[in-house]
C-alpha positions as CSV (number, residue, x, y, z in Angstrom):
1,X,0.0,0.0,0.0
2,X,1.0,3.6,-0.4
3,X,0.5,6.5,2.1
4,X,-2.3,9.1,1.8
5,X,-1.2,12.4,0.3
6,X,0.8,14.7,2.6
7,X,2.8,17.9,2.4
8,X,6.5,17.5,2.9
9,X,8.7,19.9,4.8
10,X,12.5,19.7,5.2
11,X,13.6,22.4,7.7
12,X,17.3,23.3,8.2
13,X,17.4,24.2,11.9
14,X,15.5,23.5,15.1
15,X,13.8,26.9,15.2
16,X,12.2,26.1,11.8
17,X,11.1,22.7,13.0
18,X,9.4,24.3,16.1
19,X,7.7,27.0,13.9
20,X,6.3,24.2,11.7
21,X,5.0,22.2,14.7
22,X,3.4,25.3,16.2
23,X,1.7,26.0,12.9
24,X,0.4,22.5,12.1
25,X,0.0,20.9,15.6
26,X,-1.5,17.4,15.5
27,X,-1.7,17.5,11.7
28,X,2.1,17.1,11.5
29,X,4.5,14.2,12.2
30,X,8.2,14.3,12.7
31,X,10.3,12.1,10.3
32,X,13.6,11.0,11.8
33,X,14.5,7.5,10.6
34,X,11.1,6.6,9.5
35,X,11.3,3.0,10.5
36,X,8.0,3.1,12.5
37,X,6.2,6.1,10.9
38,X,6.6,5.1,7.2
39,X,5.1,1.5,7.6
40,X,2.2,3.0,9.6
41,X,1.6,5.5,6.8
42,X,1.8,2.8,4.1
43,X,-0.9,0.8,5.9
44,X,-2.9,4.0,6.4
45,X,-2.7,3.6,10.2
46,X,-1.3,7.1,10.3
47,X,-2.4,9.9,7.9
48,X,-0.5,13.0,8.8
49,X,-1.3,16.1,6.7
50,X,2.3,17.3,7.0
51,X,5.6,15.4,7.3
52,X,8.5,17.4,8.9
53,X,11.8,15.7,7.9
54,X,14.5,16.5,10.5
55,X,17.2,14.5,8.6
56,X,19.4,17.6,8.0
57,X,18.7,19.6,11.1
58,X,22.1,20.1,12.9
59,X,22.7,19.4,16.6
60,X,20.3,16.4,16.9
61,X,22.7,13.6,16.1
62,X,25.3,14.0,18.9
63,X,26.1,11.8,21.9
64,X,27.7,13.9,24.6
65,X,29.0,12.7,28.0
66,X,28.5,15.1,30.9
67,X,29.6,14.7,34.5
68,X,26.3,13.3,35.7
69,X,24.5,12.1,32.5
70,X,25.0,11.1,28.9
71,X,22.9,13.1,26.4
72,X,21.7,11.1,23.3
73,X,20.4,13.3,20.5
74,X,17.1,12.3,19.0
75,X,18.6,11.5,15.7
76,X,21.4,9.2,16.9
77,X,21.0,5.9,15.0
78,X,20.6,2.6,16.7
79,X,23.7,1.2,15.0
80,X,25.9,3.9,16.7
81,X,25.1,2.4,20.1
82,X,26.0,-1.2,19.2
83,X,29.6,-0.6,20.2
84,X,29.9,1.1,23.6
85,X,29.4,4.8,22.8
86,X,30.3,5.8,26.4
87,X,32.5,4.3,29.1
88,X,31.4,2.0,31.9
89,X,28.3,0.1,32.7
90,X,26.0,2.5,30.8
91,X,27.8,2.0,27.6
92,X,27.6,-1.8,28.1
93,X,23.9,-1.9,28.6
94,X,23.3,0.4,25.7
95,X,25.3,-1.9,23.5
96,X,23.6,-5.0,24.8
97,X,20.1,-3.5,24.1
98,X,21.1,-2.0,20.7
99,X,21.9,-5.5,19.3
100,X,18.3,-6.5,19.9
101,X,16.8,-3.6,18.0
102,X,15.2,-4.9,14.8
103,X,17.2,-6.1,11.8
104,X,20.4,-4.4,10.5
105,X,18.6,-2.1,8.0
106,X,16.4,-0.9,10.8
107,X,19.4,-0.2,13.0
108,X,21.1,1.7,10.2
109,X,18.2,4.0,9.7
110,X,16.1,4.1,12.9
111,X,16.8,6.6,15.6
112,X,17.0,6.5,19.4
113,X,14.7,9.5,19.9
114,X,12.3,8.2,17.3
115,X,11.9,5.0,19.2
116,X,11.3,6.8,22.5
117,X,8.7,9.1,21.0
118,X,7.0,6.2,19.3
119,X,6.6,4.5,22.7
120,X,6.2,0.9,21.6
121,X,5.6,-1.1,24.8
122,X,8.1,-3.7,23.7
123,X,10.8,-1.3,22.5
124,X,14.3,-1.7,24.0
125,X,15.1,2.1,24.4
126,X,11.8,2.8,26.1
127,X,12.6,0.0,28.6
128,X,16.1,1.4,29.3
129,X,14.7,5.0,29.7
130,X,12.1,3.7,32.3
131,X,14.6,1.5,34.1
132,X,17.4,4.0,34.4
133,X,15.2,7.1,35.2
134,X,16.0,8.9,32.0
135,X,15.0,12.5,31.5
136,X,13.6,13.5,28.0
137,X,14.2,17.0,26.8
138,X,11.5,18.5,24.5
139,X,11.4,21.9,22.9
140,X,8.7,24.1,21.4
141,X,8.2,27.8,20.5
142,X,7.0,28.1,24.1
143,X,10.4,27.0,25.4
144,X,12.2,23.9,26.6
145,X,11.1,21.4,29.3
146,X,12.3,18.1,30.7
147,X,10.1,15.1,31.2
148,X,11.0,12.2,33.6
149,X,10.6,8.8,32.0
150,X,8.1,7.9,34.7
151,X,5.9,10.7,33.4
152,X,6.6,10.2,29.7
153,X,4.9,6.9,28.8
154,X,1.1,7.2,29.1
155,X,-0.1,4.1,27.3
156,X,0.9,2.1,24.2
157,X,2.2,4.5,21.6
158,X,1.1,7.5,23.7
159,X,3.4,9.9,25.5
160,X,3.1,13.2,27.4
161,X,5.0,15.0,24.6
162,X,2.7,17.8,23.2
163,X,1.8,18.0,19.5
164,X,3.9,21.2,19.1
165,X,7.0,19.7,20.9
166,X,10.1,18.1,19.4
167,X,12.1,15.5,21.4
168,X,15.6,16.9,21.2
169,X,17.6,14.6,23.5
170,X,17.4,11.9,26.1
171,X,19.6,12.0,29.2
172,X,20.7,8.8,30.9
173,X,22.5,8.9,34.2
174,X,26.2,8.0,34.2
175,X,26.9,4.8,36.1
176,X,30.3,4.3,37.8
177,X,32.2,1.1,38.2
178,X,30.1,0.2,41.3
179,X,27.2,-0.6,39.0
180,X,26.6,-3.9,37.2
181,X,24.1,-3.9,34.3
182,X,22.4,-6.5,32.3
183,X,19.8,-6.9,29.5
184,X,18.0,-9.9,28.3
185,X,15.3,-10.3,25.7
186,X,13.2,-13.1,24.1
187,X,11.7,-12.8,20.6
188,X,10.3,-15.4,18.3
189,X,12.9,-14.7,15.7
190,X,16.0,-12.5,15.6
191,X,15.0,-9.0,14.8
192,X,11.3,-9.5,15.8
193,X,9.7,-7.3,18.5
194,X,10.4,-8.6,22.0
195,X,7.8,-10.8,23.6
196,X,9.4,-9.8,26.9
197,X,12.6,-8.0,27.8
198,X,14.2,-7.2,31.1
199,X,16.9,-4.7,32.0
200,X,18.8,-4.5,35.3
201,X,21.2,-2.2,37.0
202,X,22.5,-2.8,40.5
203,X,25.0,-0.9,42.6
204,X,27.3,-2.9,44.8
205,X,28.9,-1.6,48.0
206,X,31.1,-4.0,50.0
207,X,29.7,-6.9,48.0
208,X,26.1,-6.2,48.7
209,X,23.4,-4.5,46.6
210,X,22.9,-0.9,47.7
211,X,20.6,0.2,44.9
212,X,18.6,-1.7,42.3
213,X,16.8,-0.8,39.1
214,X,14.9,-3.6,37.4
215,X,12.5,-3.0,34.4
216,X,10.4,-5.2,32.1
217,X,8.9,-4.6,28.7
218,X,6.2,-6.7,27.0
219,X,4.1,-7.1,30.2
220,X,1.8,-4.1,29.8
221,X,0.9,-1.0,27.9
222,X,4.2,0.6,28.9
223,X,7.5,-0.6,30.2
224,X,7.4,-1.0,34.0
225,X,9.8,-0.8,37.0
226,X,9.7,-3.9,39.2
227,X,9.7,-2.1,42.5
228,X,9.1,-5.1,44.7
229,X,12.0,-6.9,43.1
230,X,14.2,-3.9,43.5
231,X,13.4,-3.7,47.2
232,X,14.0,-7.4,47.7
233,X,17.5,-7.2,46.2
234,X,18.7,-4.3,48.4
235,X,21.0,-5.5,51.2
236,X,21.8,-8.9,49.7
237,X,24.9,-10.1,47.9
238,X,24.5,-10.6,44.2
239,X,24.8,-14.4,44.2
240,X,22.8,-17.3,42.8
241,X,20.4,-17.5,45.8
242,X,19.6,-13.8,45.6
243,X,19.1,-13.9,41.9
244,X,16.8,-16.9,42.0
245,X,14.7,-15.3,44.7
246,X,14.5,-12.0,42.8
247,X,13.5,-13.8,39.6
248,X,10.5,-15.4,41.5
249,X,9.5,-12.1,42.9
250,X,9.7,-10.5,39.4
251,X,7.5,-13.1,37.9
252,X,4.9,-12.7,40.5
253,X,5.0,-8.9,40.4
254,X,3.9,-8.5,36.7
255,X,0.3,-8.8,35.5
256,X,0.6,-9.3,31.7
257,X,-2.2,-10.0,29.3
258,X,-2.1,-13.0,27.0
259,X,-2.1,-12.6,23.2
260,X,-1.2,-14.5,20.1
261,X,2.5,-14.4,21.1
262,X,2.0,-16.0,24.5
263,X,-0.3,-16.4,27.4
264,X,-0.1,-14.4,30.6
265,X,1.5,-17.3,32.4
266,X,4.0,-17.7,29.6
267,X,5.0,-14.0,29.9
268,X,5.4,-14.4,33.7
269,X,7.7,-17.3,33.1
270,X,9.7,-15.3,30.6
271,X,10.1,-12.5,33.2
272,X,11.5,-15.0,35.7
273,X,13.9,-16.4,33.2
274,X,15.0,-13.1,31.8
275,X,15.4,-11.5,35.2
276,X,17.7,-14.3,36.1
277,X,19.8,-13.8,33.0
278,X,19.9,-10.0,33.3
279,X,21.1,-10.2,36.9
280,X,23.7,-12.9,36.1
């Protein structure tokens, strides 16, 4: 199928993008890599009146490490994160997750910010943003604001980004050498959407877990933090017994719906198995 007719805009700076968004509002869609938007348009699931292509807008494709966070520009490609793009545990978990994103052509064209804004409940980057307490920076002609990941994802494919706002960067906290990260995902075939995915980050002090962040995707309308599992981990050594116990808590904490890809019980079992792998 082919998309419905639309007007194409190719702005050359952020200010021009924001002016176009202010003018067209919910009639416009941002085109970054197009790996989600274009298929939806071809199937007539999305019929924007205006496409705003940000492919040549400068300043949106940088990854910059600051003292407390790493800023990933909205147009950074998935492929750029397959090799650790920053030092330490954060670079490791980004690389682990990036290798699960779609097929190679998708990773070559698709963008980090585009995936976050699309808000697919099974998307790897949405899961990491939720798990690591990311901050999402958006801009409009009204100014700039920052949205915490916990406030960003509203439902499947729905975020709190306004129609006239552009996602410009995502800020992930730097993780020092005390942190240990992990990422594990199950999909039916390589490159398919995740049935379930789990991300973990634990901070060890004197051999015991001082802080834990565990998240799961594919178990609801948005990626979720497993708060009970996090609380259970704190104070314990990161050994086989702790990991087994945490995996059981994680499986009991989620309340997924069954679908054609797997029953609710099947997804709970996946959460148990993937939590064990992520923590190991």
